[in-house]
LUMFIRO-777632 format. One record per residue (C-alpha): residue number from 0; residue in three letters; z, y, x. Coordinates in steps of 0.02 Angstrom, whole numbers. Layout:
N
{NUM, Ala, {Z, Y, X}}
...
//
This chain:
192
{0, Unk, {4322, -1127, -3746}}
{1, Unk, {4452, -1176, -3616}}
{2, Unk, {4314, -1241, -3500}}
{3, Unk, {4198, -1090, -3509}}
{4, Unk, {4184, -947, -3387}}
{5, Unk, {4299, -798, -3407}}
{6, Unk, {4180, -662, -3474}}
{7, Unk, {4167, -496, -3383}}
{8, Unk, {4260, -408, -3525}}
{9, Unk, {4408, -526, -3501}}
{10, Unk, {4399, -505, -3312}}
{11, Unk, {4402, -317, -3340}}
{12, Unk, {4563, -336, -3438}}
{13, Unk, {4642, -424, -3289}}
{14, Unk, {4586, -281, -3174}}
{15, Unk, {4651, -150, -3296}}
{16, Unk, {4816, -245, -3306}}
{17, Unk, {4829, -241, -3116}}
{18, Unk, {4794, -55, -3112}}
{19, Unk, {4920, -20, -3249}}
{20, Unk, {5047, -126, -3157}}
{21, Unk, {5045, -18, -3001}}
{22, Unk, {5148, 130, -3067}}
{23, Unk, {5279, 12, -3139}}
{24, Unk, {5307, -57, -2964}}
{25, Unk, {5404, 102, -2929}}
{26, Unk, {5539, 53, -3054}}
{27, Unk, {5654, -96, -3058}}
{28, Unk, {5564, -152, -3215}}
{29, Unk, {5400, -194, -3128}}
{30, Unk, {5436, -262, -2954}}
{31, Unk, {5504, -435, -2995}}
{32, Unk, {5380, -476, -3135}}
{33, Unk, {5237, -427, -3020}}
{34, Unk, {5306, -543, -2887}}
{35, Unk, {5324, -684, -3015}}
{36, Unk, {5145, -662, -3075}}
{37, Unk, {5072, -656, -2900}}
{38, Unk, {5169, -813, -2855}}
{39, Unk, {5101, -900, -3011}}
{40, Unk, {4921, -855, -2965}}
{41, Unk, {4949, -914, -2786}}
{42, Unk, {5023, -1081, -2841}}
{43, Unk, {4887, -1108, -2972}}
{44, Unk, {4753, -1074, -2842}}
{45, Unk, {4837, -1193, -2721}}
{46, Unk, {4865, -1336, -2843}}
{47, Unk, {4736, -1308, -2981}}
{48, Unk, {4875, -1319, -3112}}
{49, Unk, {4878, -1183, -3246}}
{50, Unk, {5060, -1219, -3290}}
{51, Unk, {5114, -1107, -3145}}
{52, Unk, {5035, -957, -3232}}
{53, Unk, {5116, -1006, -3397}}
{54, Unk, {5287, -1024, -3317}}
{55, Unk, {5280, -861, -3219}}
{56, Unk, {5222, -765, -3373}}
{57, Unk, {5372, -835, -3469}}
{58, Unk, {5489, -785, -3327}}
{59, Unk, {5413, -610, -3319}}
{60, Unk, {5431, -590, -3508}}
{61, Unk, {5613, -644, -3502}}
{62, Unk, {5648, -525, -3360}}
{63, Unk, {5568, -381, -3455}}
{64, Unk, {5667, -426, -3611}}
{65, Unk, {5829, -423, -3510}}
{66, Unk, {5781, -253, -3437}}
{67, Unk, {5748, -187, -3613}}
{68, Unk, {5919, -249, -3668}}
{69, Unk, {6005, -168, -3519}}
{70, Unk, {5917, -1, -3546}}
{71, Unk, {5961, -7, -3731}}
{72, Unk, {6141, -40, -3685}}
{73, Unk, {6142, 107, -3564}}
{74, Unk, {6060, 215, -3698}}
{75, Unk, {6191, 169, -3828}}
{76, Unk, {6333, 201, -3706}}
{77, Unk, {6260, 370, -3657}}
{78, Unk, {6230, 422, -3838}}
{79, Unk, {6406, 367, -3885}}
{80, Unk, {6479, 469, -3741}}
{81, Unk, {6403, 633, -3803}}
{82, Unk, {6561, 673, -3900}}
{83, Unk, {6670, 665, -3744}}
{84, Unk, {6707, 824, -3649}}
{85, Unk, {6678, 748, -3476}}
{86, Unk, {6560, 834, -3358}}
{87, Unk, {6416, 714, -3353}}
{88, Unk, {6229, 732, -3370}}
{89, Unk, {6206, 640, -3534}}
{90, Unk, {6032, 706, -3566}}
{91, Unk, {5966, 641, -3401}}
{92, Unk, {6042, 470, -3433}}
{93, Unk, {5967, 463, -3608}}
{94, Unk, {5796, 519, -3547}}
{95, Unk, {5801, 395, -3404}}
{96, Unk, {5853, 250, -3517}}
{97, Unk, {5721, 295, -3647}}
{98, Unk, {5585, 307, -3516}}
{99, Unk, {5633, 141, -3436}}
{100, Unk, {5639, 60, -3608}}
{101, Unk, {5466, 130, -3648}}
{102, Unk, {5399, 66, -3481}}
{103, Unk, {5471, -106, -3516}}
{104, Unk, {5393, -114, -3690}}
{105, Unk, {5227, -53, -3622}}
{106, Unk, {5232, -181, -3482}}
{107, Unk, {5275, -322, -3603}}
{108, Unk, {5129, -279, -3719}}
{109, Unk, {5007, -256, -3575}}
{110, Unk, {5063, -421, -3498}}
{111, Unk, {5032, -511, -3662}}
{112, Unk, {4863, -438, -3711}}
{113, Unk, {4780, -394, -3546}}
{114, Unk, {4841, -538, -3438}}
{115, Unk, {4909, -688, -3532}}
{116, Unk, {4788, -699, -3680}}
{117, Unk, {4626, -691, -3578}}
{118, Unk, {4691, -818, -3453}}
{119, Unk, {4765, -938, -3580}}
{120, Unk, {4605, -946, -3683}}
{121, Unk, {4506, -1002, -3529}}
{122, Unk, {4648, -1099, -3446}}
{123, Unk, {4547, -1248, -3384}}
{124, Unk, {4411, -1139, -3309}}
{125, Unk, {4538, -1025, -3224}}
{126, Unk, {4637, -1172, -3154}}
{127, Unk, {4482, -1257, -3086}}
{128, Unk, {4382, -1107, -3024}}
{129, Unk, {4494, -954, -3015}}
{130, Unk, {4508, -795, -3117}}
{131, Unk, {4355, -702, -3055}}
{132, Unk, {4238, -851, -3027}}
{133, Unk, {4070, -844, -3115}}
{134, Unk, {4009, -1017, -3065}}
{135, Unk, {4088, -1186, -3088}}
{136, Unk, {4145, -1270, -2928}}
{137, Unk, {4054, -1432, -2897}}
{138, Unk, {4163, -1584, -2924}}
{139, Unk, {4174, -1680, -2764}}
{140, Unk, {4169, -1867, -2782}}
{141, Unk, {4256, -1991, -2670}}
{142, Unk, {4151, -2063, -2530}}
{143, Unk, {4085, -2238, -2557}}
{144, Unk, {4204, -2376, -2505}}
{145, Unk, {4092, -2438, -2364}}
{146, Unk, {4093, -2267, -2280}}
{147, Unk, {4283, -2251, -2276}}
{148, Unk, {4357, -2266, -2103}}
{149, Unk, {4500, -2385, -2122}}
{150, Unk, {4580, -2358, -1954}}
{151, Unk, {4537, -2239, -1816}}
{152, Unk, {4561, -2349, -1664}}
{153, Unk, {4455, -2492, -1602}}
{154, Unk, {4598, -2596, -1535}}
{155, Unk, {4716, -2654, -1669}}
{156, Unk, {4868, -2758, -1643}}
{157, Unk, {4908, -2891, -1770}}
{158, Unk, {5056, -2786, -1824}}
{159, Unk, {4949, -2632, -1862}}
{160, Unk, {4822, -2739, -1958}}
{161, Unk, {4964, -2808, -2063}}
{162, Unk, {5030, -2632, -2093}}
{163, Unk, {4859, -2572, -2148}}
{164, Unk, {4838, -2721, -2264}}
{165, Unk, {5007, -2682, -2343}}
{166, Unk, {4956, -2500, -2368}}
{167, Unk, {4791, -2549, -2451}}
{168, Unk, {4879, -2677, -2561}}
{169, Unk, {5001, -2544, -2618}}
{170, Unk, {4858, -2425, -2658}}
{171, Unk, {4774, -2561, -2761}}
{172, Unk, {4937, -2605, -2849}}
{173, Unk, {4968, -2423, -2897}}
{174, Unk, {4791, -2407, -2964}}
{175, Unk, {4728, -2282, -2835}}
{176, Unk, {4587, -2396, -2777}}
{177, Unk, {4486, -2531, -2862}}
{178, Unk, {4488, -2717, -2824}}
{179, Unk, {4318, -2701, -2740}}
{180, Unk, {4378, -2561, -2625}}
{181, Unk, {4530, -2664, -2578}}
{182, Unk, {4423, -2817, -2539}}
{183, Unk, {4303, -2713, -2433}}
{184, Unk, {4447, -2638, -2333}}
{185, Unk, {4531, -2807, -2314}}
{186, Unk, {4370, -2884, -2250}}
{187, Unk, {4345, -2744, -2123}}
{188, Unk, {4524, -2755, -2064}}
{189, Unk, {4521, -2944, -2042}}
{190, Unk, {4358, -2936, -1945}}
{191, Unk, {4435, -2823, -1811}}
//
């Protein structure tokens, strides 16, 4: 299931999540998590690694949890201050804290069910192709060893040939190229 296309229903959840996210951008609860999530999508798209999405969702959830704690703390302080005779707008503070707490809970639930679950179920597809892709990207294979340009210049000094041989030997040693590819490159370099 991780390697199958994200169905249109799941893609719709992502779009709905984005639309529901917009009003929360007006509060301090929504700006940073939105930035985290956008950064995660950008980095996943750039590297093809789904762990960026996973990490940014965790960071966004922690941030929202901290905001819920802070608003609860403000709410408890405001409710506890009702007995005091100071001139202060307790009702406005309580209503503000309750509304921010409700926004944070809503955002947390929406993040989990409309964003994280659809993406995590199809994590390999999303990492390889993107969120809204409907077709699998073709896997590009490496060019054959005989078509690889070893060096770009025609005139090589003995020093640059030695440097190139060392580079190819290191590639072979680290397992990036096969013995045959190394031998082909070595032969081409020594013929120059």
